gemmi code that builds the backbone of each chain (N, CA, C; Angstrom):
import gemmi

chains = {
    "A": [
        ("MET", (26.621, -31.397, -74.948), (25.528, -31.667, -74.674), (24.256, -31.202, -75.685)),
        ("GLU", (23.276, -31.826, -76.245), (22.485, -31.126, -77.051), (21.454, -30.529, -76.515)),
        ("GLN", (21.418, -29.113, -77.267), (20.944, -27.808, -77.022), (19.434, -27.876, -76.241)),
        ("GLN", (18.546, -28.852, -77.050), (17.339, -29.561, -76.229), (17.452, -29.823, -74.920)),
        ("LYS", (18.463, -30.617, -74.605), (18.380, -31.144, -73.205), (19.025, -29.979, -72.433)),
        ("VAL", (19.823, -29.349, -72.779), (20.140, -28.174, -71.907), (19.248, -27.204, -71.849)),
        ("ASP", (18.433, -26.891, -72.929), (17.000, -25.781, -72.461), (16.252, -26.623, -71.341)),
        ("MET", (16.013, -27.911, -71.729), (14.878, -28.496, -70.811), (15.910, -28.472, -69.015)),
        ("PHE", (16.957, -28.931, -69.050), (17.674, -28.767, -67.719), (17.131, -27.090, -66.847)),
        ("LEU", (17.871, -26.329, -67.907), (17.607, -24.779, -67.442), (16.192, -24.568, -67.028)),
        ("MET", (15.371, -24.896, -67.819), (13.483, -24.853, -67.754), (13.466, -25.260, -66.452)),
        ("THR", (13.576, -26.496, -65.865), (13.187, -27.250, -64.920), (14.104, -26.549, -63.663)),
        ("SER", (15.256, -26.291, -63.640), (16.096, -26.213, -62.705), (16.687, -24.764, -62.445)),
        ("GLY", (16.157, -23.963, -63.493), (16.505, -22.404, -63.301), (16.264, -21.640, -61.979)),
        ("LYS", (15.103, -21.613, -61.706), (14.729, -21.236, -60.582), (15.759, -21.155, -59.198)),
        ("PHE", (16.280, -22.391, -59.320), (17.321, -22.740, -58.217), (18.619, -22.050, -58.419)),
        ("PHE", (18.863, -21.253, -59.318), (20.023, -20.455, -59.559), (19.988, -18.940, -59.726)),
        ("GLU", (20.943, -18.248, -59.201), (20.640, -16.805, -59.829), (20.652, -16.432, -61.162)),
        ("GLY", (19.757, -15.196, -61.502), (19.683, -15.216, -62.990), (21.036, -14.913, -63.489)),
        ("TYR", (21.858, -14.059, -62.996), (23.217, -13.990, -63.748), (23.880, -15.111, -64.055)),
        ("GLN", (23.530, -16.321, -63.322), (24.503, -17.880, -63.403), (23.987, -18.310, -64.204)),
        ("LEU", (22.957, -18.357, -64.823), (22.297, -19.497, -66.113), (22.962, -19.431, -66.987)),
        ("GLY", (23.618, -18.079, -67.574), (24.385, -17.949, -68.577), (25.670, -18.767, -68.712)),
        ("ALA", (26.196, -18.861, -67.726), (27.643, -19.705, -67.423), (27.156, -20.772, -67.471)),
        ("ILE", (26.034, -21.362, -66.754), (25.584, -22.774, -66.474), (25.442, -23.234, -68.067)),
        ("LYS", (24.622, -22.513, -68.759), (24.391, -23.094, -70.093), (25.580, -23.017, -70.855)),
        ("GLU", (26.517, -22.437, -70.909), (27.906, -22.662, -71.706), (28.265, -23.737, -71.355)),
        ("LYS", (28.409, -24.024, -69.934), (28.955, -24.949, -69.428), (28.454, -26.410, -69.865)),
        ("LEU", (27.293, -26.413, -70.150), (26.482, -27.613, -70.341), (26.628, -28.078, -71.805)),
        ("THR", (26.288, -27.113, -72.378), (26.543, -27.120, -74.187), (27.725, -27.725, -74.170)),
        ("LYS", (29.047, -27.643, -73.799), (30.215, -28.407, -73.561), (30.278, -29.364, -73.127)),
        ("LEU", (29.259, -30.026, -72.155), (29.725, -31.238, -71.552), (29.020, -32.440, -72.425)),
        ("ASP", (29.630, -33.394, -72.141), (29.470, -34.382, -72.432), (27.770, -35.115, -72.268)),
        ("ASP", (27.321, -35.810, -72.949), (25.864, -36.649, -72.841), (25.506, -37.297, -71.552)),
        ("ALA", (26.487, -38.056, -71.103), (26.575, -39.213, -70.316), (26.318, -38.176, -68.691)),
        ("LYS", (26.988, -37.054, -68.744), (27.010, -36.140, -66.983), (25.635, -36.051, -67.230)),
        ("LEU", (24.561, -36.070, -67.790), (23.288, -35.266, -67.513), (22.527, -36.243, -66.524)),
        ("LEU", (22.704, -37.356, -66.263), (22.224, -38.243, -65.362), (23.007, -37.985, -63.972)),
        ("GLN", (24.141, -37.609, -63.957), (24.581, -37.434, -62.820), (24.259, -35.759, -62.382)),
        ("LEU", (24.176, -35.076, -63.681), (23.752, -33.720, -63.048), (22.081, -33.619, -62.476)),
        ("GLN", (21.290, -34.381, -63.021), (19.982, -34.750, -62.491), (19.960, -35.167, -61.503)),
        ("SER", (20.890, -35.590, -60.818), (20.830, -36.598, -59.198), (21.508, -35.549, -58.301)),
        ("VAL", (22.130, -34.315, -58.779), (22.653, -33.638, -57.726), (21.146, -32.968, -56.747)),
        ("ASN", (21.516, -32.736, -55.443), (20.259, -32.395, -54.782), (20.361, -30.981, -54.798)),
        ("LEU", (19.456, -30.268, -55.311), (19.184, -28.838, -55.522), (18.145, -28.391, -54.627)),
        ("LYS", (18.479, -27.269, -53.866), (17.061, -26.905, -53.032), (16.872, -25.645, -53.208)),
        ("ASP", (15.391, -25.982, -53.151), (14.366, -24.688, -53.298), (14.349, -23.708, -52.623)),
        ("PRO", (14.960, -22.257, -53.038), (15.222, -21.384, -52.400), (13.711, -20.978, -51.505)),
        ("ILE", (12.533, -20.867, -52.202), (11.203, -20.754, -51.174), (11.090, -21.577, -50.169)),
        ("ILE", (11.602, -22.870, -50.526), (11.515, -23.969, -49.420), (12.458, -23.587, -48.155)),
        ("MET", (13.354, -22.998, -48.483), (14.280, -22.751, -47.468), (14.085, -21.594, -46.636)),
        ("LEU", (13.380, -20.673, -47.498), (12.815, -19.667, -46.920), (11.931, -19.916, -45.823)),
        ("ILE", (10.836, -20.613, -46.151), (9.817, -21.285, -45.339), (10.053, -22.173, -44.120)),
        ("VAL", (11.546, -23.063, -44.202), (12.007, -23.762, -43.329), (13.001, -22.353, -42.367)),
        ("SER", (13.432, -21.380, -42.892), (14.455, -20.313, -42.093), (12.925, -19.500, -41.050)),
        ("LEU", (11.954, -19.395, -41.613), (10.824, -18.791, -40.674), (10.456, -19.679, -39.908)),
        ("LEU", (10.378, -20.855, -40.004), (9.570, -21.570, -38.929), (10.897, -22.263, -38.113)),
        ("GLY", (11.885, -22.822, -38.416), (13.146, -23.424, -37.850), (14.344, -22.720, -37.690)),
        ("GLY", (14.446, -21.531, -37.961), (15.796, -20.576, -37.969), (16.073, -20.319, -36.755)),
        ("HIS", (14.951, -20.114, -35.454), (15.577, -20.279, -34.515), (16.502, -21.435, -33.659)),
        ("PHE", (16.188, -22.510, -34.271), (17.095, -23.660, -34.026), (18.316, -23.793, -35.039)),
        ("GLY", (18.317, -23.301, -35.902), (19.423, -23.460, -36.870), (19.249, -24.102, -37.869)),
        ("ILE", (17.963, -24.978, -38.139), (17.460, -26.336, -39.186), (17.818, -25.622, -40.360)),
        ("ASP", (17.572, -24.343, -41.081), (17.453, -23.586, -42.317), (19.247, -23.969, -42.450)),
        ("ARG", (20.080, -23.719, -41.427), (21.720, -23.760, -42.076), (21.998, -25.501, -41.881)),
        ("PHE", (21.437, -26.189, -41.413), (21.714, -27.634, -41.023), (21.184, -28.381, -43.026)),
        ("VAL", (19.928, -27.851, -43.073), (19.638, -28.367, -44.319), (20.414, -28.037, -45.329)),
        ("LEU", (20.831, -26.751, -45.345), (21.810, -26.282, -46.350), (23.146, -27.218, -46.395)),
        ("GLY", (23.308, -27.674, -45.411), (24.489, -28.398, -45.004), (25.789, -27.668, -44.487)),
        ("GLU", (25.266, -26.440, -44.112), (26.405, -25.838, -43.097), (26.299, -26.335, -41.264)),
        ("VAL", (26.706, -27.708, -41.247), (26.657, -27.929, -39.721), (27.041, -27.016, -38.898)),
        ("GLY", (28.513, -26.461, -39.120), (28.771, -25.837, -38.131), (27.958, -24.757, -37.906)),
        ("LEU", (27.499, -23.767, -38.574), (26.696, -22.742, -38.424), (25.382, -22.921, -38.005)),
        ("GLY", (25.120, -24.163, -38.045), (23.986, -24.677, -37.725), (24.037, -25.000, -36.135)),
        ("VAL", (24.728, -26.016, -35.838), (25.221, -25.894, -34.245), (25.240, -24.706, -33.960)),
        ("ALA", (26.335, -23.623, -34.119), (26.399, -21.848, -33.342), (25.049, -21.631, -33.458)),
        ("LYS", (24.296, -21.656, -34.636), (22.799, -20.890, -34.463), (21.733, -21.863, -33.246)),
        ("LEU", (22.135, -22.970, -33.607), (21.421, -23.962, -32.153), (21.798, -23.495, -30.698)),
        ("LEU", (22.806, -23.302, -30.439), (23.358, -23.099, -29.355), (22.959, -22.017, -28.739)),
        ("THR", (23.077, -20.697, -29.886), (22.857, -19.466, -29.463), (21.168, -19.095, -29.516)),
        ("CYS", (20.652, -20.023, -30.191), (18.945, -19.738, -29.992), (18.600, -18.717, -31.281)),
        ("GLY", (19.248, -18.847, -32.389), (19.377, -18.185, -33.518), (19.904, -17.042, -32.970)),
        ("GLY", (21.153, -16.917, -32.769), (21.901, -15.451, -32.390), (21.257, -14.858, -31.436)),
        ("PHE", (20.426, -15.284, -30.406), (19.504, -14.489, -29.662), (18.382, -13.865, -30.326)),
        ("GLY", (17.816, -14.353, -31.597), (17.021, -14.197, -32.316), (17.687, -12.888, -33.206)),
        ("ILE", (18.491, -12.194, -33.072), (19.314, -11.580, -34.422), (19.490, -12.103, -35.665)),
        ("TRP", (20.609, -13.168, -35.359), (20.864, -13.921, -36.767), (19.647, -14.656, -37.337)),
        ("THR", (18.511, -15.027, -36.621), (17.406, -15.583, -37.297), (16.772, -14.490, -38.337)),
        ("ILE", (16.491, -13.374, -37.545), (15.879, -12.618, -38.663), (16.993, -11.703, -39.945)),
        ("VAL", (18.031, -12.083, -39.810), (18.778, -11.312, -40.849), (19.048, -12.537, -41.817)),
        ("ASP", (19.096, -14.114, -41.127), (18.909, -15.393, -42.242), (17.616, -14.968, -43.226)),
        ("TRP", (16.639, -14.694, -42.146), (15.496, -14.438, -43.286), (15.912, -13.888, -44.904)),
        ("PHE", (16.348, -12.790, -44.797), (16.531, -12.190, -45.803), (17.768, -12.645, -46.979)),
        ("LEU", (18.672, -13.420, -46.072), (19.971, -14.000, -46.849), (19.784, -15.497, -47.341)),
        ("ILE", (19.257, -16.104, -46.301), (18.882, -17.629, -46.920), (18.586, -17.952, -48.163)),
        ("MET", (17.715, -17.138, -49.063), (17.449, -17.501, -50.281), (18.754, -17.232, -51.339)),
        ("GLY", (19.368, -16.155, -50.936), (20.739, -15.990, -52.213), (21.494, -16.969, -51.179)),
        ("ARG", (21.532, -17.703, -50.202), (22.661, -18.443, -49.863), (22.449, -19.810, -50.347)),
        ("THR", (21.022, -20.139, -50.747), (20.847, -21.452, -51.255), (21.081, -21.400, -52.699)),
        ("ARG", (21.114, -20.258, -53.246), (21.433, -20.374, -54.783), (22.563, -20.077, -54.954)),
        ("GLU", (23.361, -19.940, -53.947), (25.372, -20.089, -54.234), (25.243, -21.773, -53.741)),
        ("MET", (24.914, -22.043, -52.673), (25.208, -23.271, -52.563), (24.678, -24.480, -53.733)),
        ("ASN", (23.701, -24.139, -54.385), (23.246, -24.905, -55.636), (24.192, -24.589, -56.469)),
        ("MET", (24.854, -23.595, -56.763), (25.634, -23.394, -57.954), (27.111, -24.072, -57.577)),
        ("GLN", (27.194, -23.723, -56.338), (28.545, -24.576, -55.856), (28.079, -26.391, -56.188)),
        ("ASN", (27.195, -26.930, -55.900), (26.758, -28.264, -55.932), (26.831, -28.701, -57.388)),
        ("ILE", (26.365, -27.833, -58.321), (26.275, -28.336, -59.704), (27.793, -28.179, -60.461)),
        ("GLN", (28.171, -26.958, -60.076), (29.795, -26.988, -60.485), (30.380, -28.328, -60.180)),
        ("GLN", (30.487, -28.951, -58.844), (31.200, -29.807, -58.335), (30.376, -31.072, -59.423)),
        ("ALA", (29.547, -31.070, -59.687), (28.913, -32.205, -60.417), (29.526, -32.010, -61.841)),
        ("MET", (29.668, -30.864, -62.273), (29.845, -30.737, -63.888), (31.770, -31.006, -64.131)),
        ("TYR", (32.355, -30.997, -62.969), (33.808, -30.774, -63.257), (34.427, -32.163, -62.690)),
    ],
    "B": [
        ("MET", (16.847, 15.026, -47.670), (17.612, 14.118, -46.765), (18.044, 12.741, -47.758)),
        ("THR", (17.369, 12.580, -48.863), (17.794, 11.583, -49.987), (18.171, 11.950, -51.003)),
        ("ASN", (19.095, 11.608, -51.857), (18.854, 12.390, -53.368), (19.296, 10.686, -54.411)),
        ("GLN", (19.232, 10.750, -55.605), (19.596, 9.693, -56.418), (20.813, 9.971, -57.341)),
        ("PRO", (21.936, 10.233, -57.250), (22.885, 10.343, -58.032), (23.307, 9.242, -59.250)),
        ("ALA", (23.928, 9.466, -59.844), (24.204, 8.680, -60.885), (25.093, 7.739, -60.393)),
        ("PHE", (24.981, 6.232, -60.822), (25.776, 4.740, -60.007), (26.692, 4.634, -61.344)),
        ("PRO", (27.955, 4.356, -61.307), (28.653, 3.818, -62.350), (28.481, 2.780, -63.344)),
        ("TYR", (27.199, 1.747, -62.551), (26.834, 1.053, -63.786), (25.370, 0.652, -63.370)),
        ("THR", (24.617, -0.131, -64.520), (23.296, -0.056, -63.954), (23.405, -1.565, -63.380)),
        ("PRO", (22.809, -1.443, -61.715), (22.689, -2.745, -61.424), (21.741, -4.123, -61.841)),
        ("ASN", (21.839, -5.050, -61.880), (21.089, -6.136, -62.406), (19.979, -6.613, -61.379)),
        ("GLU", (18.867, -7.283, -61.643), (18.005, -7.675, -60.670), (18.308, -8.124, -59.079)),
        ("TYR", (19.348, -9.362, -59.548), (19.618, -9.704, -58.081), (20.514, -8.817, -57.400)),
        ("GLU", (21.493, -8.020, -57.887), (21.813, -6.744, -56.997), (20.906, -5.900, -56.483)),
        ("ALA", (19.956, -5.546, -57.422), (18.925, -5.030, -56.583), (18.295, -5.224, -55.435)),
        ("GLU", (17.936, -6.640, -55.681), (17.211, -7.581, -54.343), (18.041, -7.627, -53.030)),
        ("LYS", (19.150, -7.795, -53.391), (20.291, -7.667, -52.463), (20.400, -6.658, -51.491)),
        ("ALA", (20.507, -5.714, -52.428), (20.527, -4.424, -51.772), (19.224, -3.789, -51.343)),
        ("SER", (18.407, -4.256, -51.723), (16.895, -3.651, -51.095), (16.751, -4.722, -49.692)),
        ("ASN", (17.214, -5.829, -49.799), (16.899, -6.335, -48.392), (17.830, -5.824, -47.300)),
        ("SER", (18.947, -5.492, -47.569), (19.765, -4.812, -46.412), (18.909, -3.535, -45.648)),
        ("TYR", (18.267, -3.104, -46.353), (17.421, -1.784, -45.893), (16.180, -2.573, -45.012)),
        ("LEU", (15.228, -3.644, -45.865), (13.980, -4.189, -45.404), (14.851, -4.753, -44.172)),
        ("MET", (15.607, -5.613, -44.153), (16.113, -6.227, -43.121), (16.208, -5.263, -41.602)),
        ("SER", (17.043, -4.036, -42.126), (16.964, -2.860, -41.158), (15.671, -2.802, -40.652)),
        ("VAL", (14.775, -2.671, -41.406), (13.101, -2.073, -40.971), (12.791, -2.974, -39.981)),
        ("VAL", (12.596, -4.551, -40.181), (12.050, -5.457, -39.604), (12.827, -5.439, -38.109)),
        ("VAL", (14.119, -5.348, -38.469), (14.976, -5.489, -36.887), (14.364, -4.413, -35.992)),
        ("ILE", (14.289, -3.157, -36.605), (13.654, -2.127, -35.330), (12.606, -2.527, -34.899)),
        ("MET", (11.662, -3.256, -35.593), (10.075, -3.768, -35.058), (10.686, -4.386, -33.928)),
        ("PHE", (11.652, -5.694, -34.214), (11.860, -6.525, -33.301), (12.693, -6.390, -31.803)),
        ("GLY", (13.372, -5.346, -32.386), (14.539, -4.874, -31.374), (14.420, -3.946, -30.794)),
        ("LEU", (13.466, -2.746, -30.482), (13.010, -1.614, -30.606), (13.922, -1.179, -28.830)),
        ("PRO", (13.649, -1.604, -28.001), (14.337, -1.295, -26.592), (15.675, -1.211, -26.857)),
        ("LEU", (16.587, -2.171, -27.444), (17.805, -2.424, -27.390), (18.518, -1.583, -28.793)),
        ("PRO", (19.085, -0.422, -28.605), (19.600, 0.077, -29.695), (20.570, -0.984, -30.231)),
        ("ILE", (21.389, -2.093, -29.389), (22.265, -2.729, -30.225), (22.083, -3.462, -31.194)),
        ("VAL", (20.797, -4.192, -30.874), (20.478, -5.255, -31.879), (20.212, -4.903, -33.657)),
        ("ASN", (20.136, -3.437, -33.626), (19.935, -2.848, -35.082), (21.385, -2.901, -35.589)),
        ("LEU", (22.298, -2.619, -34.622), (23.870, -2.542, -34.949), (24.343, -4.016, -35.458)),
        ("ILE", (24.369, -4.917, -34.621), (24.392, -6.315, -34.796), (23.760, -7.030, -35.807)),
        ("ALA", (22.605, -6.631, -36.464), (22.100, -7.464, -37.253), (22.769, -6.499, -38.546)),
        ("SER", (22.740, -5.227, -38.424), (23.557, -4.868, -39.708), (25.025, -5.292, -40.052)),
        ("VAL", (25.680, -5.578, -38.871), (27.271, -5.881, -39.051), (27.038, -7.442, -39.506)),
        ("ILE", (26.149, -8.349, -39.375), (25.973, -9.800, -39.449), (25.467, -9.690, -41.052)),
        ("PHE", (24.634, -8.811, -41.766), (24.269, -8.813, -42.983), (25.537, -8.135, -43.718)),
        ("TYR", (25.960, -7.152, -43.353), (27.180, -6.490, -44.239), (28.378, -7.776, -44.127)),
        ("SER", (28.737, -8.107, -43.102), (29.724, -9.524, -43.302), (29.305, -10.526, -44.225)),
        ("ALA", (27.954, -10.910, -44.346), (27.307, -12.106, -45.227), (27.857, -11.268, -46.659)),
        ("ASN", (27.479, -9.994, -46.975), (27.495, -9.673, -48.418), (28.942, -8.549, -48.696)),
        ("ARG", (29.996, -9.063, -47.856), (30.885, -8.340, -48.014), (32.059, -8.527, -49.344)),
        ("LYS", (31.789, -9.929, -50.222), (32.130, -10.039, -51.030), (31.505, -9.868, -52.257)),
        ("ALA", (30.175, -9.367, -52.076), (28.813, -9.390, -53.039), (29.575, -7.987, -53.997)),
        ("PRO", (28.594, -8.067, -55.309), (29.110, -6.479, -55.896), (28.876, -5.620, -55.570)),
        ("TYR", (29.418, -4.222, -56.075), (29.612, -3.047, -55.390), (28.617, -2.442, -55.009)),
        ("PHE", (27.271, -2.654, -55.844), (26.176, -1.854, -55.658), (25.503, -2.813, -54.690)),
        ("VAL", (25.754, -3.958, -54.306), (25.362, -4.696, -52.956), (26.258, -3.853, -51.811)),
        ("ARG", (27.367, -4.043, -51.994), (28.523, -3.657, -50.871), (27.914, -2.033, -50.485)),
        ("TRP", (28.095, -1.222, -51.521), (27.521, 0.342, -51.060), (26.636, 0.248, -50.197)),
        ("HIS", (24.987, -0.159, -50.720), (24.037, -0.076, -49.944), (24.223, -0.813, -48.410)),
        ("CYS", (24.631, -1.747, -48.503), (25.046, -2.515, -47.117), (25.580, -1.615, -46.259)),
        ("THR", (27.009, -1.229, -46.770), (27.858, -0.122, -45.916), (26.951, 1.338, -45.514)),
        ("GLN", (26.135, 1.704, -46.365), (25.112, 3.140, -46.052), (24.287, 2.341, -44.874)),
        ("THR", (23.959, 1.350, -45.076), (22.779, 1.117, -43.773), (23.951, 0.888, -42.461)),
        ("LEU", (25.096, 0.200, -42.593), (25.730, 0.156, -41.375), (26.337, 1.211, -40.778)),
        ("VAL", (26.649, 2.370, -41.860), (27.073, 3.498, -41.347), (26.032, 4.220, -40.591)),
        ("ALA", (24.911, 4.178, -41.325), (23.550, 4.857, -40.454), (23.064, 4.326, -39.018)),
        ("GLN", (23.236, 2.905, -38.986), (23.127, 2.285, -37.777), (24.121, 2.432, -37.035)),
        ("VAL", (25.155, 2.953, -37.163), (26.357, 3.018, -36.305), (26.012, 4.282, -35.437)),
        ("VAL", (25.791, 5.487, -36.488), (25.291, 6.481, -36.083), (23.948, 6.685, -34.971)),
        ("THR", (23.188, 6.056, -35.215), (21.872, 5.795, -34.532), (22.055, 5.131, -33.619)),
        ("PHE", (23.084, 3.889, -33.396), (23.341, 3.272, -32.077), (23.353, 4.262, -30.982)),
        ("PHE", (24.928, 5.290, -31.544), (25.082, 5.871, -30.428), (24.067, 6.825, -29.895)),
        ("ALA", (23.542, 7.560, -30.952), (22.128, 8.418, -30.328), (21.613, 7.541, -29.376)),
        ("ASN", (21.036, 6.545, -29.603), (20.016, 6.097, -29.126), (20.341, 5.312, -28.123)),
        ("ALA", (21.612, 4.736, -27.941), (22.149, 4.217, -26.779), (22.548, 5.503, -25.371)),
        ("ALA", (22.769, 6.624, -26.138), (22.729, 7.796, -25.102), (21.605, 8.223, -24.506)),
        ("GLY", (20.417, 7.947, -25.388), (19.221, 8.047, -25.013), (18.591, 7.244, -23.650)),
        ("VAL", (18.886, 5.892, -24.012), (18.927, 5.102, -23.178), (19.223, 4.840, -22.021)),
        ("TYR", (20.753, 5.396, -22.020), (21.477, 5.312, -20.422), (20.650, 6.497, -19.876)),
        ("TRP", (20.409, 7.694, -20.538), (20.097, 8.657, -20.057), (18.702, 8.340, -19.084)),
        ("THR", (18.015, 7.877, -19.880), (16.555, 7.057, -19.318), (16.584, 6.350, -18.099)),
        ("ILE", (17.500, 5.426, -18.459), (17.317, 4.537, -17.286), (18.157, 5.062, -15.888)),
        ("ALA", (18.892, 6.355, -16.014), (19.404, 7.242, -14.775), (18.172, 7.927, -14.609)),
        ("VAL", (17.648, 8.238, -15.287), (16.431, 9.048, -14.556), (15.322, 8.412, -13.975)),
        ("VAL", (14.994, 7.350, -14.456), (14.029, 6.170, -13.754), (14.494, 5.720, -13.025)),
        ("PHE", (15.990, 4.998, -12.608), (16.377, 4.042, -11.539), (17.417, 4.793, -10.508)),
        ("GLY", (17.844, 5.859, -11.492), (19.235, 6.749, -10.782), (18.517, 7.842, -9.694)),
        ("GLY", (17.148, 7.955, -9.989), (16.632, 9.122, -9.215), (17.249, 10.634, -9.999)),
        ("GLY", (17.571, 10.583, -11.173), (18.111, 11.714, -11.787), (16.558, 12.708, -12.222)),
        ("GLU", (17.108, 13.946, -12.850), (16.212, 14.359, -12.749), (15.610, 14.812, -14.302)),
        ("VAL", (14.308, 14.902, -14.457), (13.800, 15.457, -15.761), (14.025, 16.844, -15.869)),
        ("THR", (15.046, 17.036, -16.833), (15.671, 18.463, -17.094), (15.498, 18.996, -18.550)),
        ("ASN", (15.131, 19.961, -18.692), (14.487, 20.487, -20.283), (15.619, 19.851, -21.317)),
        ("ASN", (17.042, 19.519, -20.928), (18.019, 19.094, -21.946), (17.577, 17.512, -22.021)),
        ("TYR", (16.916, 17.159, -21.152), (16.727, 15.756, -21.253), (15.292, 15.467, -22.305)),
        ("ILE", (14.349, 16.253, -22.188), (13.267, 16.105, -22.734), (13.834, 16.731, -24.552)),
        ("ALA", (14.396, 17.755, -24.449), (14.811, 18.235, -26.064), (15.547, 17.121, -26.502)),
        ("TYR", (16.416, 16.273, -25.849), (17.636, 15.345, -26.481), (16.602, 14.159, -26.719)),
        ("ILE", (15.600, 13.570, -26.144), (14.531, 12.536, -26.290), (14.027, 12.817, -27.454)),
        ("ILE", (13.292, 14.299, -27.919), (12.484, 14.885, -28.928), (13.187, 14.548, -29.956)),
        ("THR", (14.737, 15.117, -30.169), (15.743, 14.839, -30.829), (15.788, 13.474, -31.512)),
        ("ILE", (15.970, 12.624, -30.594), (16.780, 10.991, -31.103), (15.408, 10.804, -31.617)),
        ("LEU", (14.074, 11.006, -31.276), (12.707, 10.589, -31.619), (12.601, 10.771, -32.891)),
        ("LEU", (12.973, 12.195, -33.453), (12.668, 12.618, -34.659), (13.889, 12.304, -35.434)),
        ("PHE", (15.236, 11.965, -35.443), (16.187, 11.519, -35.871), (15.756, 9.759, -36.406)),
        ("ASN", (15.341, 9.329, -35.255), (14.783, 7.917, -35.509), (13.659, 7.762, -36.729)),
        ("LEU", (12.962, 8.525, -36.381), (11.557, 8.624, -37.603), (12.037, 9.095, -39.160)),
        ("PHE", (13.108, 9.874, -38.939), (13.489, 10.248, -40.079), (14.359, 9.238, -40.840)),
        ("GLU", (14.691, 8.598, -40.018), (15.841, 7.352, -40.287), (15.046, 6.457, -41.108)),
        ("PHE", (14.006, 6.062, -40.298), (13.221, 4.999, -40.676), (12.421, 5.225, -41.733)),
        ("ALA", (12.157, 6.251, -42.269), (11.230, 7.071, -43.264), (12.003, 6.450, -44.445)),
        ("ALA", (13.515, 7.297, -44.292), (14.378, 6.927, -45.542), (14.913, 5.648, -45.782)),
        ("THR", (14.781, 4.740, -44.700), (15.107, 3.090, -45.007), (14.242, 2.621, -45.824)),
        ("ILE", (12.607, 2.861, -45.522), (11.505, 2.219, -46.194), (11.833, 2.940, -47.550)),
        ("TYR", (11.729, 4.022, -47.790), (11.819, 4.697, -49.161), (13.226, 4.189, -49.945)),
        ("ALA", (14.562, 3.991, -49.530), (15.577, 3.583, -49.814), (15.162, 1.808, -50.390)),
        ("ALA", (14.590, 0.890, -49.605), (14.267, 0.075, -49.895), (13.699, -0.178, -50.919)),
        ("VAL", (12.391, 0.649, -51.038), (12.287, 0.891, -52.377), (12.226, 1.172, -53.461)),
        ("ARG", (12.859, 2.028, -53.438), (13.790, 2.330, -54.581), (14.903, 1.884, -55.125)),
        ("THR", (15.674, 0.902, -54.557), (16.546, 0.178, -54.791), (16.335, -1.020, -55.202)),
        ("ARG", (15.073, -1.688, -54.925), (14.746, -2.805, -55.361), (14.138, -2.628, -56.902)),
        ("LYS", (14.175, -1.082, -57.108), (13.465, -0.945, -58.781), (15.144, -0.466, -59.305)),
        ("GLY", (16.400, -0.763, -58.449), (17.768, -0.550, -59.256), (17.979, 1.013, -59.055)),
        ("LYS", (17.241, 1.410, -58.627), (17.876, 2.925, -58.247), (18.935, 3.100, -57.238)),
        ("HIS", (19.562, 4.402, -57.427), (20.526, 4.146, -56.477), (19.956, 5.455, -55.765)),
        ("VAL", (20.115, 5.583, -54.320), (19.816, 5.852, -53.316), (20.721, 6.532, -52.421)),
        ("SER", (21.164, 7.762, -52.369), (22.553, 8.127, -51.394), (21.597, 9.069, -50.146)),
        ("TRP", (21.780, 8.874, -49.146), (21.360, 9.816, -48.289), (22.223, 10.810, -47.778)),
        ("TRP", (21.732, 11.856, -46.936), (22.402, 13.251, -46.634), (23.538, 12.670, -45.722)),
        ("PHE", (24.377, 12.769, -45.637), (26.008, 12.872, -44.653), (26.115, 11.592, -44.817)),
        ("PHE", (25.417, 10.367, -44.785), (25.867, 9.004, -45.093), (26.354, 8.920, -46.316)),
        ("GLY", (25.554, 8.991, -47.628), (25.706, 8.736, -48.414), (27.288, 8.629, -49.071)),
        ("PRO", (27.542, 10.195, -48.914), (28.956, 10.692, -48.935), (30.003, 9.707, -48.186)),
        ("LEU", (29.656, 9.556, -46.882), (30.708, 8.864, -46.069), (30.604, 7.604, -46.814)),
        ("THR", (29.583, 6.857, -46.993), (29.677, 5.710, -47.663), (30.767, 5.427, -48.833)),
        ("ASP", (30.547, 6.441, -49.782), (31.401, 6.760, -50.902), (33.021, 6.904, -50.834)),
        ("ILE", (32.913, 7.218, -49.855), (34.528, 7.268, -49.037), (35.128, 5.972, -48.756)),
        ("LEU", (34.099, 5.277, -47.913), (34.346, 3.651, -47.440), (34.622, 2.898, -48.305)),
        ("VAL", (33.799, 2.749, -49.216), (33.502, 1.538, -50.319), (34.384, 2.083, -51.459)),
        ("LYS", (35.184, 0.778, -51.900), (36.004, 1.121, -53.488), (35.301, -0.048, -54.101)),
        ("ALA", (35.236, 0.836, -55.193), (34.708, -0.141, -56.322), (35.534, -1.557, -56.577)),
    ],
}
model = gemmi.Model(1)
for chain_id, residues in chains.items():
    chain = gemmi.Chain(chain_id)
    for i, (resn, *xyz) in enumerate(residues, 1):
        res = gemmi.Residue()
        res.name, res.seqid = resn, gemmi.SeqId(i, " ")
        for name, pos in zip(("N", "CA", "C"), xyz):
            atom = gemmi.Atom()
            atom.name, atom.element = name, gemmi.Element(name[0])
            atom.pos, atom.b_iso = gemmi.Position(*pos), 0.0
            res.add_atom(atom)
        chain.add_residue(res)
    model.add_chain(chain)
structure = gemmi.Structure()
structure.add_model(model)
structure.setup_entities()
């Protein structure tokens, strides 16, 4: 893939990943075929800040976990009212990192 | 009560943020679950479980929080049990009881202050090792 396209992709999507992951993504994208770009752009990446807001507002019902695609954990959180409130608070501090990890997993699936 | 020994490597921004979050989470949970000591311990266990595969710096600080919470839990649980016995069981307010309550109150205050200090320092990538809990964490966490 052209360097310009890679840089453009990283500029627009960089905030969805951890800083240390960007180097690996850049390296992989450079070796990737141009035809894959459309596929990469169609990957549903979640914004960590939006996920934090979702967690703050709907964490008691497990909505944050549902949105991330972790249905099992979402149901568990829903049935326990956010782990009796404890899990909800812990998730406020975990959800941003987890969102970036899920984004990385999704982009890796699209790249291979 | 705290010191800042050298860490084997310099943690990056992402590690510093996650390590700091373990202390910050502990402070927030204290505010929400103050009457029940077990709430803090459960929260620390969940946070540690979520970060058990994280880099060494993050694991180290999560473990230090957890170890401190375990000790605090037993101290506070004994205080809560004794207080319930005094209030509902017709127990007597003895000098020993008052001394114990003052001791755990001071212990909790020191722990709270140390937690906030550690949250601030680790966010800047500095390694903070608490008295007693730090060396214990060194033994428990392998690089």
